[in-house]
N, C-alpha and C positions, 0 to 999 in steps of 0.2 A: 588496423585490426579489422578482419571482416565479420562483422556483427550481423545476425539476422534478426528482425523483430517479426513476430507473428501472433496470431491467436493462439491461446493455448486450449486444449481439448483435454477431456476426461482422460485421455491415454497418457497425458503429461503429469497426472495428479501426483504419482508417487515421487516423481522427479522434482516437482514442485515443492512438495512436503520436505525433501532432503535439502533443497535450497533454502527453504524458510528455516529450517533447524540450524543450517550453517550461517546463513546470513545474519539472523538474529542473536546467534550465540555470541557474536561481537560486543554484545551489551551485558554478558554475564558479569563482568567485574564491577559494573554500575549498581548491582543489586546485592541484597543479602542473600545468603544461600536459600533461605525459606521463600523468599520472594521470585528468586530464579526458579526454583522448583515449580512454583505456582504458574509462572509466565511461560516456562518451556513446556509445561504439560499441555496447555494450549496448543502449542505448534505441533507437538508429537502426536496428538490425537487424531488420528485418521478420519474422524468426523469432521475436523475443522476444514480441510481442504476438499471433501466430498460436498460439504454444505457450500463452500465457496464456488467451485465449480459448477453447481448447480442454482446459484443465485445471482451470479455474475458472470461479466465478461472479463476473461484472463488475457492479459498479453503478456508475452515473454520475450527474453532475449537469449539468442543460442550464439555460441562462438565453438567452432569446430564440433557442430552436433551436441553440444553438452548446454544444457539450460544454465544461464548464469545470471539472469535478473527475470523478475516477475512484478506484476502490479495486478490487483482486480479492481473493477469498477462495478460496484452494485447499483442498480437502478433504484429510483425511489419506490417506495412502498415495501420497503424491508427495514422498518425502524428497529433500533436496538435502545439500550441505555443510554448510548452515546449519541446516536443519530436519528433525527426526527423523520417522520415518514415522507415529507415531501421533498427530502434531499437524496440524491444519488450520493454515494460517498466511495473513496477510494480505500481499499484494504492492502496490507501486506505488500507494500514496496519493499523489495528486498534484492540485493545485488551480492554476488559471491564476493568474499572479500579480496579475493586476487585481483578483481576487476573493477574495484572502486576507483572513482576519479575520471573514468571515461564517458561520462554523460549518460549511462545507461539509466540510472533512476530519474532523471530529468525527461529522458526520451520517453519512458513508460508512463511518467505521469501526464506529459502532454499527450500520449496516446489515449489516455483516460479522458483527459478534459476534452479532447476532440470528439470522442464518442459520445460523452455528455451532451455537447453542442449538437451533434448529428441528431440524436433521439430526443431534442427538445427537452433536456432537462433544465430546470431553473437554477439549480445550485448544485455545486460539489462540495463535500464535506470531507473531512480526514482528521486523524489525531495523531500525535507525536508527543515526543517526551523530552525532557531535560538533556536525556545522554543521547540524543540523536541531533545533535547540531547541524550536521551535514542536511539531514532532511529538512529541518527547519528552514534552512536558507533556500534550498530547491522551492519548498512550497509558497515562501514569500515573495520569490522571485516572480511567480505566476500571478500574484495578487492575492493568495488566500490570506485572511484575517483572521486573528485569534477571536474568537467569540465568547469563550469559557475557559477557565483554568480549573482543573481538578487534580486529585492526588490518587494514583493508582501504583500499588507495589512500592508504597512510601516514596514516591517520586513524582514531581510535578509533570502533568500531562496538558496538553491544550487541544481544543477542539477548534479546527480552522475551517473556515467556510469561504467559498468563491462564489459569488453572484454571476451567472451568465447571462449574457444580453443576447437578444434574439436579433439586434440589427447587425450588418455587415462592417459597421464602422470599429467594432473592437476586436 
């Protein structure tokens, strides 16, 4: 399979949002209809991807000129209710359901970590949930560790943190 990885631009925003809706819709059955509506409204809101494109670096994967994977690295200094100011963090790792199992999410996560190291970030954080078992496995394989558990949409979520080292031995 000839996959192409590159940085996303604002021109990709609409296609990224389409991918987000498609890739995260896999989780609909794990939620109540009420919680799914809340969850999906965030993904469907055009401002979500405009904000991400303006505050982060987007990495994407293409196959035959279609965007099939995405991930965003937000630099430190953009705190949220989940992420502290001194952390960079990964958001919206998503892969088209037809392309799961091809290492795309892992490669996109690695690209985010590599950029964080290149830009001298000290930490990379992310969050995932009990219904995203594949994601948990990928993040733990990179050395991310759970630092907090919380409940969102009536499901368990975990905040993961990876401390980056500045020496070349790691």
